[in-house]
C-alpha positions in Angstrom: 257.0 188.7 32.9 259.4 191.0 34.7 258.8 194.7 33.6 261.8 196.2 35.5 264.4 195.4 32.7 262.0 196.9 30.1 261.7 200.1 32.1 265.4 200.3 32.6 266.1 199.8 28.9 263.5 202.4 27.9 265.0 204.9 30.3 268.5 204.3 29.0 267.3 204.6 25.4 265.5 207.9 26.2 268.6 209.3 27.9 270.8 208.3 25.0 268.5 209.9 22.5 268.2 213.1 24.6 271.9 213.4 25.0 272.2 214.6 21.4 270.0 217.6 22.0 271.6 221.1 22.1 270.5 221.8 25.7 271.4 218.4 27.0 272.8 218.3 30.5 276.5 217.5 30.9 278.2 215.4 33.5 281.5 216.7 34.9 284.5 214.4 34.7 285.6 212.9 38.0 288.7 214.5 39.4 291.9 212.5 39.0 293.0 210.8 42.1 296.5 211.3 43.3 297.9 207.9 44.5 301.6 208.9 44.3 304.1 207.0 46.4 301.7 204.5 47.8 300.7 203.1 44.4 304.3 203.1 43.2 305.5 201.2 46.3 302.7 198.7 45.9 303.5 198.2 42.2 307.2 197.7 43.0 306.4 195.2 45.7 304.1 193.2 43.4 306.8 193.2 40.7 309.4 191.9 43.2 307.0 189.1 44.3 306.2 188.2 40.7 309.9 187.9 39.9 310.4 185.6 42.8 307.5 183.3 41.9 308.2 183.1 38.2 311.8 184.2 37.4 312.8 185.0 33.8 314.4 182.1 31.9 318.2 182.0 31.8 319.7 183.1 28.5 321.7 179.8 28.1 318.6 177.6 28.2 317.1 176.1 25.1 314.9 178.5 23.3 312.2 177.0 21.1 312.6 177.9 17.5 316.2 179.0 17.8 318.7 177.8 15.2 321.1 175.1 16.3 
């Protein structure tokens, strides 16, 4: 029998139970990363590529469920 998962589960349960104590340690939130223009440019490039691979259907094509 592998005892490692049992030890990991016991430690996680202990930490969860102790996190409700008044003097429990706190963990600071990670600072937000500024991606800015690089992320915007990448998103725009991916959107452009997606539109080329799978263009939107034309408005004059048959639409399922539309009244004739």
